[in-house]
C-alpha positions in Angstrom: -0.4 0.3 -0.3 1.0 3.8 -0.6 1.4 5.8 2.8 0.0 4.8 6.1 -3.1 6.2 7.8 -5.1 5.8 10.8 -8.6 5.6 10.6 -9.1 7.5 14.0 -6.8 11.0 13.0 -7.6 10.4 8.9 -6.8 10.3 5.9 -10.0 7.9 5.4 -9.3 5.5 2.6 -13.0 6.2 1.6 -12.1 9.9 0.8 -10.5 8.4 -2.0 -12.0 6.0 -3.7 -15.2 8.5 -3.0 -12.3 11.7 -4.7 -13.1 11.8 -7.9 -15.3 10.1 -10.8 -14.8 6.0 -13.0 -12.9 7.3 -16.1 -15.4 5.3 -18.2 -13.9 3.3 -21.6 -13.3 4.5 -23.6 -12.6 8.1 -21.8 -9.4 9.5 -20.3 -5.9 9.0 -19.7 -6.6 5.3 -18.0 -9.3 4.2 -21.0 -6.9 1.8 -22.9 -5.7 0.3 -18.8 -6.9 -2.9 -17.6 -9.5 -2.1 -14.4 -9.0 -4.0 -11.4 -12.8 -4.7 -10.6 -14.3 -4.4 -7.3 -17.4 -6.9 -6.4 -19.9 -6.7 -4.2 -21.0 -10.1 -4.1 -24.2 -9.4 -2.2 -25.4 -10.6 1.3 -23.5 -14.1 1.2 -26.1 -16.1 -1.1 -25.3 -17.1 -3.8 -28.5 -16.4 -5.5 -27.4 -12.7 -4.9 -24.6 -12.6 -7.2 -25.0 -11.2 -10.0 -23.6 -12.1 -13.0 -21.6 -9.8 -14.3 -20.2 -9.8 -10.8 -20.0 -13.8 -11.0 -17.9 -13.1 -14.6 -15.6 -10.9 -12.4 -14.4 -13.2 -10.3 -15.2 -16.5 -12.9 -12.3 -14.4 -15.3 -9.5 -13.5 -13.5 -6.3 -14.5 -12.8 -6.0 -13.7 -8.9 -8.5 -12.4 -6.8 -8.4 -11.1 -3.1 -10.8 -10.3 -0.1 -10.9 -11.3 3.2 -11.0 -14.7 3.9 -15.5 -14.6 4.6 -16.8 -12.9 2.0 -14.3 -15.3 -0.4 -15.6 -18.6 0.7 -19.5 -17.3 0.4 -17.7 -16.9 -3.0 -15.7 -20.1 -3.5 -17.4 -22.1 -5.7 -17.0 -18.9 -8.8 -14.3 -18.9 -8.7 -12.5 -20.0 -11.6 -10.1 -23.3 -11.4 -7.3 -21.2 -12.0 -7.3 -18.1 -10.9 -5.2 -17.7 -7.2 -6.6 -16.7 -3.9 -5.5 -14.3 -1.6 -7.3 -13.9 1.7 -6.9 -11.6 4.7 -7.6 -10.7 7.5 -7.8 -7.6 9.4 -3.8 -8.3 10.4 -2.2 -8.7 6.8 -4.7 -6.7 5.2 -2.1 -4.0 3.7 0.4 -7.0 3.6 -2.8 -9.3 1.4 -3.0 -6.1 -0.7 0.5 -5.2 -1.0 1.2 -8.5 -3.3 -1.9 -8.4 -5.0 -0.8 -5.1 -6.2 2.7 -6.8 -7.4 0.7 -9.1 -9.4 -1.5 -7.3 -10.9 1.7 -5.3 -12.0 3.1 -8.6 -13.1 0.7 -7.7 -15.5 -2.4 -10.7 -13.7 -6.0 -8.6 -14.1 -7.9 -8.5 -10.8 -11.1 -8.5 -8.3 -11.2 -7.3 -5.2 -14.5 -8.9 -3.3 -16.8 -6.7 -0.9 -20.2 -7.9 1.1 -23.1 -6.5 0.0 -22.2 -3.0 -2.6 -19.6 -1.2 -1.5 -21.6 1.5 -2.0 -23.2 1.3 0.5 -20.3 -0.2 2.8 -17.2 -1.3 1.4 -15.9 1.8 0.7 -13.0 2.3 3.0 -11.7 -1.2 1.7 -11.8 0.0 -1.7 -9.8 2.7 -1.5 -7.4 0.2 0.3 -7.7 -1.2 -3.2 -7.7 1.7 -5.0 -4.7 2.8 -3.3 -2.6 -0.1 -3.5 -2.5 -0.8 -7.2 -1.0 1.0 -10.2 -4.2 0.4 -12.5 -7.8 1.8 -12.3 -10.7 0.8 -9.9 -14.2 -0.3 -11.3 -17.0 -1.0 -8.7 -19.4 -3.6 -9.7 -22.0 -2.9 -7.8 -24.3 -5.7 -6.2 -27.4 -6.6 -3.9 -27.1 -5.0 -0.5 -28.2 -6.9 2.8 -29.1 -2.8 3.9 -30.9 -3.5 0.0 -32.7 -6.5 1.4 -34.1 -5.1 4.6 -34.9 -2.0 3.2 -37.4 -4.4 1.4 -38.3 -7.0 4.2 -38.9 -3.9 6.0 -41.1 -1.7 3.2 -39.2 1.1 3.9 -38.6 2.7 0.9 -34.9 4.5 0.0 -36.1 7.7 -0.5 -37.8 7.7 2.3 -35.4 6.3 4.5 -31.6 8.0 6.2 -29.6 5.3 5.8 -25.8 4.5 7.9 -23.5 2.6 8.4 -22.0 1.8 11.3 -19.8 -0.4 9.7 -16.1 0.8 8.9 -12.7 1.8 11.8 -13.2 5.3 12.3 -14.9 7.9 14.1 -19.2 7.9 13.2 -20.1 10.4 15.5 -21.4 12.1 11.6 -23.5 8.8 11.4 -24.7 9.0 14.5 -25.4 12.8 14.0 -27.4 12.2 10.9 -29.6 8.9 12.7 -30.5 11.4 15.6 -32.0 14.1 13.6 -33.5 12.1 11.3 -35.1 9.2 14.1 -38.6 10.4 14.0 -39.2 11.7 10.8 -37.9 9.2 8.6 -37.3 6.1 8.4 -33.8 5.2 9.6 -32.0 1.9 8.1 -28.8 1.4 9.9 -25.5 -1.4 9.2 -24.2 -1.8 13.1 -20.5 -2.2 13.8 -19.4 -5.0 15.6 -19.5 -5.1 18.7 -19.3 -1.5 20.2 -22.4 -0.3 17.8 -24.6 -2.8 17.7 -28.5 -2.5 17.7 -28.7 -1.9 21.4 -26.7 0.5 21.9 -28.1 2.5 18.6 -31.3 2.4 20.1 -29.9 3.5 22.7 -28.2 6.5 22.3 -31.8 7.5 19.7 -33.9 7.8 22.6 -30.9 9.7 25.0 -31.2 12.3 22.0 -35.5 12.7 22.2 -36.8 9.8 19.8 -39.9 8.3 20.4 -40.1 5.1 22.5 -42.7 4.2 20.3 -40.9 3.7 17.4 -41.5 0.3 15.4 -37.8 -1.3 15.3 -36.4 -4.4 13.0 -33.1 -5.5 13.3 -32.5 -8.9 10.5 -30.3 -11.4 10.7 -27.8 -13.1 7.9 -30.6 -12.1 5.5 -31.5 -14.5 2.5 -29.3 -17.5 5.0 -31.5 -20.7 6.1 -31.1 -19.2 8.9 -32.9 -15.4 8.4 -34.2 -14.6 11.1 -36.1 -11.1 12.6 -36.5 -9.7 15.9 -39.9 -7.0 15.6 -39.5 -4.4 18.5 -40.0 -0.7 20.4 -37.1 1.8 20.3 -37.0 1.7 23.9 -37.6 -1.8 23.8 -34.9 -2.5 21.9 -33.1 -0.2 24.0 -33.7 -2.4 27.3 -32.3 -5.0 26.2 -28.8 -4.5 26.3 -27.0 -7.7 28.0 -24.3 -4.6 28.9 -20.3 -5.2 29.1 -20.3 -4.8 25.7 -21.8 -8.2 24.6 -25.4 -7.6 22.1 -27.9 -10.6 21.9 -28.1 -10.3 17.9 -24.8 -11.3 15.9 -22.6 -9.6 13.2 -24.6 -9.7 10.1 -27.2 -7.4 11.5 -29.5 -4.3 10.1 -31.2 -2.8 12.3 -34.9 -0.7 10.9 -36.5 2.3 12.5 -39.6 3.0 11.0 -41.3 6.3 11.3 -44.2 7.4 12.2 
């Protein structure tokens, strides 16, 4: 990777990912260079992987991503494709190895959960910083979109916030507090310090109506998908303390406006 960064003080790699629009085919200096793809794999159910995303995984020389993400799309990976997996501790080292393969002429794809546009811009930015090639995002279906469908909360009438990222989330929490009770809230919690119970408690402290309907969706589209239907007050009261949560790390919180 390039320069070091501290997600608490910046720069946030998501800012790099959002710093300029992609250069389209046949336009600009990067038009003739082979792009690296950043593919959203959906909520982890292979049926929600788009055909374009699947092709970008199957037809490249090397695929990189977190081990848990790559496992979901293992069957889509080409027989001759090299797979580089990482966790948080060896993320930079693995992306550097991926960048070396791309620099040597390999075609490459990075895989991310859901849709990169909803919660994956930090990883997109890290990939973009690592490789000397244009990065092209292939959107996917997000658990957020599934949750909005299940809860019948139109996106245009909702405020979406992802807390599932490193660094400060103060601005995101302010948005939720400002819109609670006025707009539907769609929230991707952060394991495990900002889980659904924590968000509910914060909203109540900010004056949100206790009676607002709250739904917590877990493992959407999987065989063990579940939903907890409650109120904001009862959800906040379910906090078990000590940083624990009754919900899994694959959760989406929806707070419906009246």
